[in-house]
KOLLUM-825359 format. One record per residue: residue in one letter; y negated, x, z of N, C-alpha, C in turn. Coordinates in steps of 0.2 Angstrom, whole numbers, plus 5000, padded with zeros to 4 digits. Layout:
<recs>
AYXZYXZYXZ;...
</recs>
This chain:
<recs>
M500651904992501251834996500751825003;I500751755004500551745011501251725017;L501051745022501451735027501251675031;A501451615032501251555035501651555042;V501251535047501651535055501551455055;D501951415057501851355061502251355067;Q501951365073502051365079502151295082;G502651265082502651215084503051205092;T503051135094503251115101503951145103;T504451125099505051135098505451185094;S505051205091505251255085504751305082;T504751355080504251395076504651395068;T504151395063504351405057503851445053;C504251485049503751535044504051515039;L503351535032503651525026503251575024;V503551615017503251665014503251615007;V502551625004502251584999502151644995;D502151624987501851664983501351654980;D501051694975500351664971500351604968;D500951574966500951504962501151444969;L501051474974501051424980501651384981;T502251424978502951424979503251464985;V503651414989503951434994504451484993;I504651544994505051594993505551614997;G505351595003505751605010505551575016;R505951555020505751515025506251535031;A505951515037506551545042506251485048;S506551465052506451425060506951435064;V506451455070506751455077506751425082;P507251385087507051355092506451365096;V506351325100505851355105505951295111;S506051345117506351295123505651265126;V505751205129505251165135505451145140;A505251165145505451145153504951085156;T505351065159504950995163505150995170;P504851035172505051055182504950995186;R504450945183504350885188504350825183;P504350755185504250705181503450705178;G503450715172502750705168502450775167;W502850825172502650875168502950915162;V502750945158502950975152502751045151;E503251095150502851175151503151225147;Q502851275144503151335140502951395143;D503451435141503251515142502851545137;G502251575138501751585133502251655128;E502551685132502851745131503351725125;S503851665126504251645123503951625115;L503451595117503051565109502951635105;V502651685108502651735103503251775101;A503751775106504251805103504551755098;S504451695098504651655092504351655085;V503851675087503451685081503551755078;E503851805080504151875078504751855076;R505151825078505751815074505851775069;A505351715068505451685062504951715057;A504551745059504251785053504651845049;T505151875054505651925052506051905047;A506451835049506851815046506651785039;A506051755039505851735034505551775028;L505451835031505251905026505951915023;A506451915026507151945024507251885019;A507151825020507551785016507151775010;A506551795010506051805004506151865001;Q506551915003506651985000506052014998;V505652015004505052045004504752085008;V504552155006504352205011503752185015;P503552205020502952195024502252205021;H502252255017501652285014501652245009;E501952205005501752145001501352095002;V501352075009500952005012500252035013;E499951995009499152005009498751965014;A498951915018498651875021499151825028;I498951815032499251775038498851715038;G499251655038498851605040499351565046;I498951535051499351505057499151435059;A499651395059499551315061499951325068;N499851275072500051275078499951205082;Q500451195087500451145091499851135095;R499451085095498751085097498751065105;E498151065108498151045114498351095121;T499051105119499451155124498951195125;T498951205133498251265136498651315139;L498351385139498551445141498051465144;L498251515150497651555153498051625155;W497651675152498051735153497351795156;E497751855157497351915159497151955152;R496451955153496151995146496552055147;A496452095153496752165152497452175150;T497952135152498752145152498952105147;G498452055144498751985138499351955142;R499451955149499951915151499751845153;P500051795152500051725155499951715162;V499351695165499451685172499851635175;A500151575170500551525171500951495167;P501251455167501651435160501151385156;A501251395150500751335145500951275148;I500351235148500451165150500451135142;V501051095140501051065135500651015133;W500550995127500050935126500550875129;Q501150865128501450805132501350785139;D501150845143501150835150500650795152;R500850755158500450705160500250715168;R500150765170500050785177499250775179;T498850755174498150755175497950685173;A498450645173498350565172497850535177;A497850545183497450525188496650535186;R496650605185496050635184495650595177;C496150595173495750555166495450485168;R495750465173495450385175494950385177;E494750465181493950465184493350475180;L493550505174493150515169492550475165;P492050515163491550455159491850445153;A492250385150492550385144491950375138;P491350335141490950345135490550405133;T490550445138490150515137490550555132;I491250545134491750595132491850575124;R491850505123491950475116491450495113;T490850485115490150505111490050575109;R490250625114490250685112490750705108;T491350705110492050745106492450695102;G492350635101492750585096493350585099;L493450585106494150575109494150535115;A494750515118494650475122495050505128;P494750505135494950535140495750525141;D495950585141496850575141496950645142;P497650645147497950705148498250745143;Y498350715138498450735131498050805129;F497450805129496950855128496950905134;S496550965131496651015136496051035141;A495550995141495151005147495450985154;T495650945155495950935162496550975163;K496950995158497551055158497151115161;L496651135157496251195160495951195167;E495651125168495351125175495851125180;W496551095179497051095184497351175186;L497251215180497551275180496951325185;L496451295184495851335187495851315195;Q496051265197496251255205496451285207;E496951335205497551385207497151435208;R496651455204496351535204495751535201;P495251575204494651575203494551585195;A494051555192493851575185493451655186;T493651685181493251765183493251775174;D492851835174492951855167493451895165;E493951905170494551945168495051895165;L494951835165495451785162495051775155;A495551735151495451705145495851645145;F495451595141495851535140495951525132;G496451485130496451475124497051415122;T497151365116497751325115498151395110;V498551365108499051395105498851455099;D498451435096498151475090497851525093;A497351515099496851575100497351635104;W497951595108498351645113498851685106;L499051655102499351705096498951755092;L498351725091497951785087497651845093;W497451815099497451865104498051925105;R498551895104499251935105499351975099;L499151945092499351975086498852025084;T498252025088497752075085497652115092;G498252115095498152175101497452155106;G497252095106496652085112495952095108;A496152095102495452125098494952055097;V495252005094494951945094495051885097;H494651865100494851795106494351735101;A494751715097494351645093494851585091;T494551535090494851485088494551445082;D494851395080494451355074494251305076;V493751265072493551205074493951145074;S494551155071495151095071495351095078;N495651155080495951155087495351155093;A494851175092494251165096494151095099;S494151065093494050985093494550945096;R495050985099495550945104495650965110;T495150995112494951025119494650965123;M494450915121493750885125493250925128;L493250965125492551025127492051035121;L492151025114491851025109491450965108;D490550985106490350935104490450925097;L490650875094490950865089490450855082;A489850835085489350835079489050925077;R488950955082488751035082489351085081;L489851045082490651085082490351155086;E490151155092490051205097490251165103;W490351215109490651215114490051165118;S490251115122489751075125489551095133;D488851115133488751135141488851095146;E488651015143488650965148489550945151;L490150955145490750955147491051005150;L490851075149491051125153490851115160;A490151095161489851075168490251035172;L490550975169490950925170491550935172;F491950995170492551005171492551075175;G492051105176491851175180492251235178;I492051235169492351295165491951335165;P491851395166491451435164491451455156;S490951465152490851485146491351535144;G491251595147491551645147492251645145;L492651595148493451595147493451575140;L493151535136493151505131493151545124;P493651545118493451585113493051575108;E492851605104492251595098492651535095;V492151485092492351445086492151445080;R492651455075492551495068492851425064;P492651435056492851395052493651405051;S494151365049494851365048495051425043;A494751435038494951475035494351535033;G494551585033494051645034494251715038;S493851745042494251795043494151795051;F494851815053495051815061495351885063;G495151935059495552005061496052015058;T496352075059496952105057497652095063;A498052065059498552065064499252095064;E499552105067500252145066500752095069;L501252085064501752025065502452065059;A502952055063503552075060503552125055;G503152195057503152245053502452235048;V502252165047501652165043501052175047;R500552225043499852225045499452195039;A499152135041498752095037498052065040;P497652045037497151995038497451925040;V497251895046497351825047496651775043;T496751755039496251725035496351635036;A496751615041496751545041497051535050;L496751485053496851475060496851395060;V497251355061497251285060497651245064;G497451185066497851135071498351125067;D498951095069499451085065499551015061;Q499150975064499150905060498550915055;Q498050955056497450965051497751015046;A498251055046498551085042498951055038;S499351005039499650965036499350905033;L498750885034498050835031498050885026;Y497850945025497650995020498251005014;G498751025017499451035013499750965010;H499350915012499450835008499050845003;G498550885002497950864998497350815000;C497450785007497150745010496250765010;I495850775006495250795007494850745006;T494850695001494350644999494550595005;A493950555007493850515011494250465011;G494850435016495250375014495950405012;E496050465011496650485008497050505016;T497550475016497950485023498650495023;K498750535028499650565029499750545037;A500550565037500850555044501250625044;T501350645050501850695050502250675056;Y503050675055503450655060503750705063;G503750745068503950785072504150765079;T504050805084504150785090503850715092;G503050715090502650655090502650625083;A502250585082501950565076501150565074;F500950585069500250595069499850585063;V499550515063499350495056498550515057;L498350545052497750575049497550545043;S496850525044496550495037495850535037;A495750555030495250595029494550555030;G494050585033493450545034492750575032;G492750635027492250665025491850685030;G491150665029490550705035490550675040;D490850615041490750565045490950575053;C490550585057490750615064490450555070;S490350495067490150445071490750425076;E490750375081491150375086491650325082;P492250335084492850315081493050245083;P493350215078493550145079493950135086;H494150085089494450075095495250095095;G495450135098496250145098496250225095;L495650245092495850315087495350345090;V495350415088494950465089494650505082;R494250535085493950575077493950645079;T494150685074494350755075494050805069;A493950865070493750905065494250915061;A494150915054494850935049494751005047;A495151015044495251095041494651115038;L494451185040493651195037493551255034;P493451255028493451335024492851355026;A492651425027492151455027491551435022;G491051405026490451395020490351325018;A490951295020491051235016490651175023;E490451115020490051065025490651035032;A490351015035490950995040491150945039;R491850935041492350875038492650865045;Y492850785045493150755049493750715047;A494050685052494650645051494750605056;L495050535055495150485061495850495062;E496050505068496750515069497050465077;G497650445073498050415079498750455081;S498750475087499250505089499750465092;I500450485091501050445094501350495096;F501650485104501950545106502650545106;A502950495104503750495104503950485097;A504150525091504550515085505050545085;G505050615084505850645085506050645091;A505450645097505750645104506250585105;A506150535102506350465103507150495101;V507150505095507850515093508250575096;D507850625098508250675104508350645111;W508050595112508250555118509050515118;L508950495111509550455109510250505109;R510050565106510650615107510750655114;D510150685116510250715123510150665128;G509850625129509750575136510250535137;M510550495131511050445131511650455128;G511550505123512350535121512550455116;L512050415113512250385108512350405100;I512150465098512250495094512350575095;V512750605089512850665090512350715088;D512050685082511550725080511150685076;A510350705074509850665071510150635064;P510350665059510650635052510950575054;E511450575061511950515062511350455062;S510850465064510550395067510450355060;E510350385054510150345049510850305047;A511350325046511950295045512150235051;L512050245056512150195061511550135060;A510950155059510250095059510550075051;R510750095047511050045041511749995041;S512050035046512649985047512549935050;A511949935055511849865060511649825057;G511249815050510949765046510249735047;S510349735055509549725058509749745067;S509149755069509149755075509349715081;E509549645077509549595081509249575088;G508549585086508049575091507849625096;V508249675096508149725100507449775098;Y507049775103506549835102506549885108;F506349935105506250005109505550025109;V505250025114504550035116504650125119;P504550175114504650245118504250275121;A503950245126503450275130503750325134;L504050385133504350425136503850475139;T503250475137502750515141502050475140;G502050415141501650375140501450355132;L501050315131500850275125500150315121;G500350345116499650365113499150315108;S498950325104498450285100498950215097;P498650155096497950145100497950115107;H498450135110498550105117498150155123;W498350205122498150255126498150235133;A498950245134499150205142499650265144;P499250315148499750385150500150355155;D500250305158500550285164501150235161;A501250215155501750165153502250205151;R502950175153503350195153503950165147;G504550195145504950155141505150095142;L505250065138505649985139506149975133;L506649945134507249925130507249855131;C507249815127507249745129507549705121;G507649625125508049595118508749605118;L509049625124509749645124510149575125;T510749575122511249525124511949555123;R512449515126513149545125513349565119;G513049545114513349585107512949635105;T512449655109512049725109512549785108;R512449835103512949885101512449945101;R512849985101512350065100512050065095;E512250045088511850045083511249995082;H511149945086510549905088510049945091;V510349995096509950025099509550095096;V509950115091509850175087509250145082;R509550085078509050055075508350055076;A508350015082507749995086507350055088;T507650115088507350185090506850205083;L507250195078506850225072506350175070;E506550105071505950065069505350065073;S505450085080504850115085504350145080;I504650195078504250245075503850225068;A503950175065503750135060503350075063;F503350055068503050005072502350035074;Q502450095078501950135080501550155074;T501650175068501350205063501050145060;R501250075061500850015059500349995063;D500250015070499749995074499250055074;V499350115071498950165070498550145063;L498750115058498550105052497950035052;D498349995056497949925057497349945061;A497250005064496550015068496250055063;L496350095059495750115054495350065050;P494650085049494350035046494450015040;V494950055036495150025029495850055029;R496150025026496950035027497050075018;P497450115021497550175015497950135009;R497950155003498350124998498950154998;S499150215001499750235002499750295007;L500350315010500350355015500850405015;R500550455014501050525013501250545019;V501950565017502350585024502650655024;D502750685030503250735030503450755037;G503750805038504150815044504850805045;G505050825050505950825050506150755050;V505850705054506050625054505950615047;A505450615043505250575037505850605031;R506350645033506950645030507450595031;N507350545036507850495037507550435032;G508050415027507950385022507850295025;F508150295030508050225032507350205036;L507150255038506450255041505950255036;T506050285030505450295027505450215024;Q505950195021506150115018505750075023;F505850085030505650025035504850045035;L504650105035503850115035503650085031;A503850085023503650055018503549975020;D504049955023504149875024503649855028;V503649875034503149845040502449875038;C502349945036501749955034501249915027;R501749895023501549865017501049905012;A501349965012501050025008501550065006;P501550094999501950134996501950185001;I502650225001502650285006502750345002;E502450415002502650464997502950525002;V503550535001503850585004503650645001;A503250695004503250765002503750805000;A503850834993504350874992504450944997;E503950964999504051015004504050995011;R504450985014504650955020504250995026;E504151065026503551105031502851115027;T502651045026501951035024501551065029;T501651075035501151105041501051175037;A501651195037501651275037501451295030;L501451235025501251255018500451235019;G500151195022499451195023499151255027;A499451285028499251355034499251395027;A499651405024499651455019499151445013;M499151365012498551365006497951385011;L497651355017497151385019496951455020;A497651485021497551565021497251595014;G497751565010497451585002496851574998;V496551515002495851495001495351545005;G495551565011495151605015495051675011;L495651695007495751765005495451755000;G495251694996494951694990495451684983;R496151674986496651684982496651604976;W496451564979496351484978495951454978;S495651404974495151354975495451284979;E495051244981495351184984495751144977;A495451164971495651124968496351134965;D496451214967497151224966497651194971;V497351194978497751164982497951104981;R497351044980497550974978498050964972;A498051014968498551004961499151024963;A499351064969499951084971500351024973;R500050974976500550924980500950894976;R501550884978502050854975502550814979;T502750764977503050694980503850704977;A504250694983505050694981505250624979;T505050574985505150514985504650454987;L504650404983504250354983504650294985;C504450254992504750194995504150144994;E504250084990503950034990504349984994;P503849934997503949885001504349834998;R504949825001505549784999505549715002;I505449705009505549645012504849605011;G504949545011504149495011503749505015;E503249495016502549495020502749455027;E502949385027503149345032503649375036;E504149415033504649435038504349495041;A504049545037503849595041503349585047;E502949525046502449515051502849495057;S503349455056503749425061504049485066;L504349535062504649585066504049635070;V503349635067502849665070502649635075;A502649565075502449515082502949525088;G503549545086504149545091503949615094;W503849665090503449745092502949725099;H502449685095501849675100502049655107;T502549605106502749575112502949625118;A503449655115503749725118503249775121;V502749785116502249835120501949805125;A501649735124501249705129501549705136;R502349705136502549705143502549775145;T502749825142502649885143502049915147;V501349895143500749915145500649875150;L500649815152500249775156500749765163;E501349765162501949745168501849815172;P502049815179501949875184502549905182;
</recs>
C-alpha cells in the first residue's frame, strides 16, 4: 500500500493506493487561507501539518487499512508557498507566504529579467519563492538556527522529526533560486537576494529516499516528493515530449513535457523541472500558470453571491445559451501566463441592460477556457489533445467549451485526484514497486470532448477575449 498526500492551497487530500494502482481510500480536509492586506495571502504552517494528519487518518480509515500495511509515502504539494522556521523547535517564525501573494511585485520589477530567465527558466514574479524569502529575511537576520522550505520541505522536516531537510528538483525549480541546467542552487541568485545557502534544503530527485516519516500512525519511508503540477503531469502519463495536461484547482496549470530541453522558454511561458526518478536523466516541462480558475468560481459564490455552490455554475452557464458579449478577466491576484502582469486587476465588460447573473457566471467559466487557450498558443507546438483533471474539470460545460475554443480533444481523467495519484505512482517507482511503463499503462480517461462549434465562431470568441485582456493589462 502507498499513502499519497496532496497538500493544496485550499484543501489537503490523501489517497491509499494498492499494488494495482487502484485507489481504495480517500479523504480531503479544507485548509484556510488568510488575506490580511490587499494582495497578501498567508497560511498557518502548523495548520498545514495538521490537515495532512487529519486527511491521512481519514483516508486510512476509509480504506480499512491498518498503519503497518503502508509501505511508503508520497507527498505532492502546493508549490512556491514559502516558509521559514526554527531548526531547534520546528516552529514557523511567520505565516507561510502563499504562491498567490503579490506583496513583492515592486521588487520583482527591479530584478534582472534576462539573468533570471536564463538561469532559472522563470520570469521575475512574486509568484515564485525567492522574493518571498527575501521579504521574510528583512524582518529577522538569517542565521544557522533558521531553515527555509517550500511546503514539501516543511512537511518532510516535520514528518521526519527534523531529521531530513530536503526538497526535490520540481519544487526547487519554482523558487527562482535554482540553476535549471545544473539542478543545483545558484550562488549568483542567492547573492542577488541576499540568501545564505545554509538556509536551503538539499535538492534531490523526486522519487527515491527521503527518510522515514511518522504520519497518522504510519511509520514508513517517504519515497516521493514532488510539486503538485509535476505530480499531475506524471499521473497523466505525460512523459514523452509534447504530451500536455491541465489541472484545474484554485488556479489552472498547463504543463507540456519537454524531455531534456532546458533552453530558455518561449515568451509567456516558464520552463520547469519535471518529476525525476532517481537515476534518470533530467527532464523538463514548459508551463503556463493561470492564477484564477476555481478561485474565480469561488469568487462568484463567496464574493458576489451569484451561485450557491460550484455545481450550480454549470446549470446557469448552460441556461444562458451564450455570454451575450460579456467577458470576465479574472485577474483577482494579477495575471499569470502568458501576460505576467502582477498588477492587473479583474475586469467585467460588455454589460448591457439585458445582462443577467447567468451571463456573468458563464463568462467566468469561459474565462478559464480562454486563459488555457492563451497558454496553448504560446507553446512551440500545439498538443494533439489536452489531458485534464481537478475539481473544476468536473464541470461539463467548461470541458466542452475548452474543446471548442482550444480546437483540440479534451481528455478528462477518470481519477479526479490525479495529482495525489501521481505522487503515489512516483512513490511506487521510488520504492521499486512499479516501472514507468506501468505508470503510463495505468492512465484512464473518463470523458472525451471534441470541438463542436466551427473554427470561425471560436476565433471570434477568442478575439473578444483578447480585447478584454488588453483593457485589463494596459489600462491603469
